[in-house]
Structure formats: structure tokens, C-alpha cells
C-alpha positions in Angstrom: 32.8 1.6 26.3 29.7 1.1 28.4 27.9 4.0 29.9 26.5 3.4 33.4 24.5 6.6 33.1 22.2 5.0 30.6 20.4 3.5 33.5 20.3 6.6 35.8 16.8 7.5 36.6 15.7 11.0 35.9 14.5 12.2 39.3 14.0 15.3 41.3 10.5 16.6 41.2 11.7 20.2 40.8 13.3 19.4 37.4 11.8 16.3 35.8 9.0 17.6 33.7 10.1 20.9 32.3 13.6 19.8 31.0 12.0 16.8 29.4 9.4 18.8 27.6 11.9 21.5 26.6 14.3 19.0 25.1 11.6 17.0 23.4 10.2 20.2 21.8 13.5 20.6 20.0 12.9 17.5 17.9 12.1 18.1 14.3 10.4 15.3 12.4 7.6 13.2 13.7 8.5 9.5 13.6 5.8 6.8 13.5 5.5 5.1 16.8 4.0 1.6 16.9 3.6 -1.3 19.3 5.0 -4.8 19.0 2.3 -7.3 20.1 4.5 -9.6 22.2 2.6 -8.5 25.4 -0.5 -10.0 23.8 1.0 -12.9 22.0 2.8 -14.3 25.0 -0.6 -15.5 26.5 -1.9 -17.0 23.2 -1.5 -20.6 22.1 1.3 -20.7 19.6 1.7 -16.9 20.0 -1.1 -16.5 17.4 -3.1 -13.3 18.1 -5.6 -14.0 15.3 -8.5 -14.4 17.8 -7.8 -11.1 19.5 -6.9 -8.8 16.6 -10.0 -6.6 17.2 -8.9 -6.1 20.9 -5.4 -5.2 19.8 -6.4 -2.6 17.2 -9.0 -1.1 19.6 -6.4 -0.8 22.4 -3.8 0.8 20.1 -6.3 3.4 18.8 -7.1 4.2 22.5 -3.4 4.5 23.3 -2.7 6.8 20.4 -0.3 4.5 18.5 0.4 5.1 14.8 0.8 1.5 14.0 1.2 -2.1 15.0 4.0 -4.6 14.5 2.6 -8.1 14.4 4.3 -11.4 14.8 4.3 -13.7 11.8 1.6 -16.2 13.0 -1.6 -14.4 11.9 0.1 -13.3 8.6 0.5 -16.9 7.5 -3.3 -17.1 6.9 -4.5 -15.3 3.8 -7.9 -15.2 5.4 -6.6 -12.7 7.9 -5.6 -10.2 5.3 -9.2 -9.0 4.8 -9.8 -8.9 8.5 -6.6 -6.9 9.2 -7.4 -4.5 6.3 -10.8 -3.8 7.8 -9.3 -3.2 11.3 -6.7 -0.8 9.8 -9.5 1.2 8.2 -11.8 1.1 11.3 -9.3 2.1 13.9 -6.8 4.2 11.9 -3.8 2.0 13.1 -1.5 1.1 10.3 0.3 -2.3 10.0 3.9 -1.3 10.2 5.1 -4.9 9.5 6.1 -8.0 11.3 8.8 -9.6 13.4 10.0 -13.0 12.3 12.4 -15.7 13.6 13.8 -18.9 12.2 17.1 -21.0 12.2 18.6 -19.3 9.2 22.0 -20.8 9.9 20.6 -24.3 9.2 20.8 -24.8 5.4 18.5 -27.8 5.6 15.6 -25.5 6.6 16.1 -22.9 3.9 13.4 -24.1 1.4 10.8 -24.2 4.2 11.8 -20.8 5.5 11.7 -19.2 2.1 8.3 -20.6 1.3 7.0 -19.2 4.6 8.6 -15.8 4.2 7.2 -15.5 0.6 3.7 -16.1 1.9 4.0 -13.7 4.7 5.6 -10.9 2.6 2.8 -11.3 0.0 0.2 -10.8 2.7 2.2 -7.9 4.2 2.4 -6.2 0.8 -1.4 -6.5 0.3 -1.7 -4.6 3.6 0.8 -1.9 2.6 3.2 -2.9 5.4 6.8 -1.8 5.1 9.0 -3.6 7.6 10.2 -7.2 8.3 12.3 -7.5 11.5 14.0 -10.9 11.5 15.9 -12.9 14.1 18.3 -15.4 12.7 18.1 -18.1 15.4 20.9 -19.8 17.3 22.0 -23.4 17.9 20.8 -25.3 21.0 23.2 -24.9 23.9 24.2 -21.4 22.8 27.4 -22.4 21.0 28.9 -20.0 18.5 28.0 -20.6 14.8 30.6 -22.0 12.5 31.8 -20.1 9.5 29.8 -22.4 7.3 26.7 -21.7 9.3 27.2 -18.0 9.1 27.7 -18.4 5.3 24.3 -20.3 5.1 22.7 -17.6 7.2 23.9 -14.8 4.9 22.8 -16.7 1.8 19.3 -17.0 3.1 19.1 -13.4 4.3 20.2 -12.1 0.9 17.3 -14.0 -0.7 14.9 -12.6 1.8 16.2 -9.1 1.3 15.5 -9.4 -2.4 12.1 -10.9 -1.7 11.3 -7.9 0.4 12.4 -5.4 -2.3 10.0 -7.0 -4.7 7.2 -6.5 -2.1 8.1 -3.0 -1.0 9.3 -4.2 2.4 12.6 -3.5 4.1 14.2 -6.3 6.0 16.0 -5.4 9.2 18.1 -7.5 11.6 16.4 -7.7 15.0 18.4 -8.7 18.0 17.9 -10.5 21.3 21.0 -11.1 23.3 22.7 -14.0 21.4 23.3 -11.9 18.2 25.3 -9.3 20.1 27.0 -11.2 22.9 30.7 -12.4 22.6 31.7 -9.0 21.2 29.0 -9.0 18.6 30.1 -12.3 17.1 26.9 -13.2 15.3 26.1 -9.7 14.1 29.6 -9.1 12.9 29.5 -12.5 11.1 26.4 -11.2 9.2 27.8 -7.7 8.6 31.0 -9.2 7.2 29.0 -11.1 4.5 26.2 -8.4 4.0 27.8 -5.0 4.8 24.7 -3.1 3.7 22.1 -5.1 5.7 19.7 -2.8 7.6 19.5 -3.1 11.4 16.5 -2.9 13.8 18.0 -3.2 17.3 16.0 -3.8 20.4 17.7 -1.3 22.8 16.8 -3.2 25.9 18.2 -6.6 24.7 21.4 -4.7 23.9 21.5 -3.5 27.5 20.8 -7.0 28.8 23.6 -8.3 26.7 26.0 -5.8 28.4 26.2 -3.3 25.6 25.6 0.5 25.7 22.6 1.2 23.4 23.8 4.8 22.9 27.1 3.5 21.7 25.3 1.0 19.4 23.1 3.8 17.9 26.1 5.9 17.1 28.3 3.0 15.9 25.7 1.7 13.4 23.9 4.9 12.7 24.0 4.4 8.9 22.4 1.0 9.1 19.6 1.5 11.7 16.1 1.9 10.2 14.0 0.5 13.0 14.1 -0.1 16.8 12.3 -1.5 19.8 12.0 0.4 23.1 11.4 -1.1 26.5 12.1 0.2 30.0 14.1 -1.4 32.7 14.6 -1.0 36.4 18.0 -0.6 38.1 17.5 -4.1 39.5 17.5 -5.5 35.9 13.7 -6.2 35.8 11.1 -4.9 33.5 8.5 -2.4 34.9 4.8 -2.5 33.9 5.1 0.3 31.3 7.6 2.8 29.9 8.3 5.6 32.3 8.2 3.4 35.4 11.8 2.2 35.0 15.2 3.9 35.0 16.1 4.1 31.3 16.9 7.6 30.0 14.6 8.0 27.1 15.5 11.7 26.8 19.1 10.7 25.9 17.8 8.1 23.4 15.7 10.8 21.8 18.6 13.2 21.6 20.8 10.5 20.1 18.2 9.7 17.4 18.2 13.4 16.5 22.0 13.6 16.5 22.3 10.6 14.1 19.5 11.7 11.8 17.3 8.7 12.5 14.3 8.6 10.2 12.9 5.1 10.8 10.3 3.4 12.9 10.2 3.4 16.7 8.3 0.5 18.2 7.3 0.1 21.9 7.5 -3.5 23.1 6.3 -4.2 26.6 7.5 -7.4 28.4 7.0 -8.6 31.9 8.9 -10.9 34.2 7.6 -14.4 34.9 4.9 -14.3 37.6 4.2 -10.6 37.0 0.7 -9.4 38.1 -0.7 -6.4 36.3 -1.9 -3.4 38.4 -3.9 -1.9 35.5 -5.5 -2.7 32.2 -3.0 -3.5 29.5 -4.4 -0.7 27.2 -3.6 1.8 30.0 0.0 0.7 30.3 0.3 1.0 26.5 -1.2 4.5 26.6 1.2 5.5 29.4 4.1 4.2 27.4 3.0 6.1 24.3 2.5 9.3 26.3 5.9 8.9 27.9 7.7 8.5 24.6 6.0 11.6 23.3 7.0 13.5 26.5 10.6 12.4 26.7 11.5 11.9 23.0 9.3 14.3 21.3 7.8 11.8 18.9 
């Protein structure tokens, strides 16, 4: 069942701030809040943020973030390990982990992917990172995967999960829309084969796929260890920062408390094609961090 109220904006000047703060004050355990670096990577050649790592860490310290979730590209280069370690120490922003994506359903690519993941996880472990959020890829044209392709996907994921355990890293399944469309076809195909796999949902991609994120959090509460947060307007577009859209983050925070969530919360900003910023990116990140603290109590 989908809940339309998920997108109801919390308005009315007479009642917006106080109820939010009162409800947020009831939260118990502080969760680490990080930023995924897509909003930086989207403008970089090959999505590689290596040349702007100093800028990213400086911005996140300014914004009050606990950590950063990188994309895999800078973590492929062992030469970046020393640089990132120095930035962690200088700015007090931890490396939470990385996102990752590959065509895991394609058995012919398994050796290449495993070699890549082994290198990345080795570098993550050296930096004391904990998380590895992976997208499993999908065939061109958006067709559904065959049973054989889902088997191949699960075989590779199991190897990656074990690789993560050896490095002190927890793999979680990230989602865009394709994993959860068609009545969760892709996700259910993986869960059928790996029932205990951990999940790291992107709540906004769930919404864009036509699912109720609150339902998803409750349905898979035992598996969720990680999540991405992003705001959205009632017209379906992304605002500049969290708190400028219509998503009810108070309800998300209440749900996390109800389900006993103890994992990582990651802000991920994204903007529509042709978007023109009205402020410095670091200020939008700080506004987003402050809004999560205000509405969710974390």
C-alpha cells in the first residue's frame, strides 16, 4: 500500500518548528550522518573526484558531517589512500565507505569485477571504512533478468560479501529504480538466493519507482543497515537541498526509531538537468545536514 502522505509538506508557520524539535528530541541514539559525493562527481570526468578531494573534505567539515561516502573511482588508485588518510585526520571527516556498480548479472564480467572489488576493498580497509553499497546493474533496454542471470548475480554477490567480511566491510544492496520496479522483481530475485543479504535503500529512488519508503523500511527492517536520503518536490523534481522539498523527514526519523535502525544515514543531493544553483554547494550541504538534525534528531 502506497502512502500519499509521504509527500505532504509540513507547513503552517505556527506549528512547523516546535513539533519537529520536540519529536526529534525523543530520538535516543546518535547515528552517523555522511554525504554521498554524487553532487561533486557528476561534474568530473569519469566521475572521478580525485582532483577535488580536499574541497570535498573541507566542505563536509564546514557542513558538520560525520563522514563521506565516496564512489569507487578514487579508491582504485592506491596512491589516493595516503591522501585520503591525511584528509580524514585534517578535517575529522571519516570515510564511511563507497558506492559501487557493475553488471553482476553478466557472468563473463565476474573475474574483472572481483579483481576490481578486491583492490577497492583493500584500500577501504586501510582507511578503516565500513560500508560497500553496491548496485547490481541491469541489461540494456530495461528487460527483466533471466533466472540464469539472477543466479550469476547472486554467485558474484556472495563472493563479494565474503571478501567484505575479510576486510571488515559490510556489503549492502543499493537501489535505483530498476531493482525495485515490477513488484521488486530484481530485489526479490536476489533475496530468494541470498536471504540474509543486507540492504542499503535509497528512499528517494524507492519513491520514484512508485513505492512507499515507509512501507519498505518496515517490511525489510531486519535487513536494512544503511540508507540514502534526498528531498523531492510535489512536482517530482529535486530541490537544491534537503528541507526545500515536500518529503516528511520527521516521519522517516520516527520510523527509524520504531524499527530500531542502528546503521548509517547518508545524504545524497541530486539536481535536475539544467539546474542552476542559487548558493554555494557547501551551504546546501550544511542546510541539508542541519535539517536532518532538526527533523530526525540525528
